[in-house]
C-alpha atoms as one frame of an Amber mdcrd trajectory, in Angstrom:
protein
 112.438 115.859  93.937 115.118 113.203  94.308 118.403 114.008  96.017 120.128
 110.854  94.857 122.489 112.634  92.468 125.662 113.501  94.356 127.502 115.812
  93.917 125.101 117.631  91.588 122.471 117.909  94.340 124.655 117.966  97.446
 123.490 119.858 100.488 124.291 123.550 100.363 124.248 125.861 103.385 122.585
 128.556 101.242 119.762 126.238 100.212 119.151 124.042 103.265 116.823 124.306
 106.251 116.367 121.955 109.195 112.954 120.668 110.323 112.651 119.118 113.786
 109.416 117.180 114.221 108.053 116.092 117.614 111.282 115.788 119.587 109.281
 115.760 122.816 110.078 114.524 126.300 107.180 112.085 126.448 107.769 110.578
 123.027 111.505 110.041 123.480 110.787 107.728 126.433 109.371 105.148 124.032
 112.253 105.224 121.559 114.082 101.912 121.197 115.863 102.531 117.897 118.355
 104.118 117.980 119.620 104.339 121.545 117.933 107.292 123.269 121.195 108.900
 124.365 122.576 108.625 120.825 119.397 110.244 119.537 119.631 113.068 122.066
 123.279 113.780 121.221 122.589 113.846 117.507 119.643 116.202 117.876 121.881
 118.593 119.797 124.508 118.208 117.072 121.932 119.141 114.424 120.975 122.269
 116.349 124.650 123.226 116.566 125.097 122.566 112.851 122.205 124.923 112.180
 123.994 127.616 114.129 127.404 126.926 112.584 126.011 127.212 109.051 123.318
 129.815 109.778 120.521 127.501 108.644 116.889 128.343 109.312 115.158 125.850
 111.604 111.437 125.130 111.874 110.309 123.145 114.913 106.943 121.492 115.390
 105.301 119.627 118.257 102.192 117.518 118.594  99.899 117.721 121.636 102.688
 119.134 123.780 100.320 119.878 126.647  99.387 116.200 126.854 101.251 112.897
 127.096 103.647 113.707 124.249 105.239 116.285 126.534 107.097 119.503 125.926
 109.869 120.061 123.403 113.208 118.635 124.514 114.801 121.326 126.707 118.107
 120.902 124.867 116.466 122.113 121.654 114.815 125.065 123.370 118.139 126.050
 124.918 120.085 125.857 121.647 117.435 127.446 119.409 115.442 129.895 121.540
 114.413 132.011 118.536 113.353 129.230 116.159 109.639 129.153 115.340 107.724
 126.358 117.088 104.520 125.258 115.362 102.210 123.488 117.819 100.003 121.149
 115.810  96.588 120.557 117.376  96.018 117.216 115.675  97.676 116.802 112.290
  99.939 113.747 112.154 101.737 114.747 108.948 103.262 118.139 109.787 102.726
 119.269 106.182  98.971 118.939 106.728  99.272 121.895 109.102  99.000 125.183
 107.207 101.132 127.124 109.685 103.958 124.613 109.449 103.823 124.512 105.657
 103.914 128.308 105.563 106.852 128.463 107.983 108.827 126.028 105.853 108.049
 127.989 102.693 109.050 131.219 104.432 112.608 129.923 104.911 113.088 130.297
 101.166 115.064 127.052 101.135 114.535 124.111  98.769 116.612 121.515 100.630
 115.044 120.162 103.810 116.909 118.194 106.479 114.279 116.419 108.559 114.547
 114.574 111.877 111.965 113.654 114.475 110.025 111.172 116.551 108.772 108.848
 115.283 110.811 107.857 112.252 108.046 105.738 110.765 105.261 108.290 111.147
 106.211 111.915 111.811 109.471 111.835 109.846 108.330 109.511 107.075 105.057
 111.311 106.387 106.607 114.788 106.428 109.549 113.719 104.275 107.304 112.149
 101.629 105.003 115.174 101.608 108.000 117.473 101.197 109.267 115.468  98.216
 105.801 115.637  96.661 105.871 119.427  97.165 109.126 119.696  95.201 111.718
 119.890  97.976 114.960 117.948  98.089 114.743 115.998 101.329 117.260 114.334
 103.633 115.917 112.253 106.529 118.426 112.098 109.377 117.873 108.626 110.799
 120.223 108.818 113.789 118.580 112.062 114.974 115.176 110.395 114.660 113.730
 107.553 116.685 110.952 105.032 116.861 109.678 102.062 118.809 111.518  99.206
 117.041 114.257  98.500 114.530 111.684  96.883 112.263 109.714 100.141 112.169
 112.883 102.055 111.264 113.665  99.676 108.404 110.108  99.852 107.048 110.147
 103.655 107.181 113.571 103.868 105.554 112.460 101.645 102.695 109.296 103.656
 102.137 111.085 106.999 102.220 113.874 105.890  99.912 111.363 104.646  97.338
 109.655 108.043  97.503 112.885 109.873  96.693 114.037 110.828 100.190 117.786
 110.625 100.817 118.555 108.655 103.972 121.338 110.307 105.910 122.965 110.677
 109.326 124.053 113.603 111.457 127.789 113.530 110.785 127.340 113.099 107.033
 124.843 115.981 106.876 127.208 118.304 108.721 130.193 117.248 106.626 128.256
 117.695 103.390 127.309 121.210 104.437 130.892 121.994 105.458 132.608 120.566
 102.343 136.050 121.858 103.366 137.443 122.020 106.918 139.099 125.334 106.027
 135.821 127.057 105.248 133.823 129.016 107.825 132.140 126.620 110.227 134.963
 124.084 110.293 135.690 124.700 113.971 132.008 124.335 114.778 131.890 121.045
 112.894 134.838 119.680 114.870 133.212 120.724 118.137 129.831 119.163 117.389
 131.531 115.919 116.359 133.744 115.876 119.437 131.095 116.899 121.912 128.017
 115.190 120.571 127.803 113.201 117.346 130.997 111.122 117.630 132.543 111.782
 121.045 135.656 109.681 120.338 136.725 112.470 117.992 137.328 114.625 121.020
 140.267 112.427 122.000 142.011 113.395 118.758 141.808 117.149 119.251 144.478
 117.433 122.005 146.976 115.809 119.669 146.519 118.345 116.897 145.739 121.521
 118.858 149.363 122.262 119.907 150.544 121.797 116.329 147.798 124.090 115.048
């Protein structure tokens, strides 16, 4: 299902879930696009957005006892209660019955997907989710792969399949909609501390006035 129609199909905190695919310590070492530190900060920001907006999160890993490595400790620390589906071999997470069931169990029809790698784990899962009837946003700056060319190829393929290409700040802002609504403080903090650190320099100027 396409998500191209904004605002009719904008992200809604009552309809959205976050899927984190293969954010593992071994895999992140090979990421060249985007910068690994940027990727790490944005993944943390997504986990904080999930908490600020009370979004269900489904996490999956691939061969985490082998060279792909364990789940990023930052994710484990932020989301200790989120289900982690350990895939024994499936490349497309939606080929794993436990993962598919966990996603369905969220009861959400909007999926925000990020992972490593953009061109395989994110792209395949995002396209499968669209085919299954979900509205899908792929968060490119919280995903990573081995080259910029691979990112561009994946983005083109996903967009043609009906996936909305997005970024961390835009996802959080779309969920928030109005700074005055619940979660606004959390949004400011995740921007300032993680997604766009320069924003933190603005806060001291407005805090006394607030």
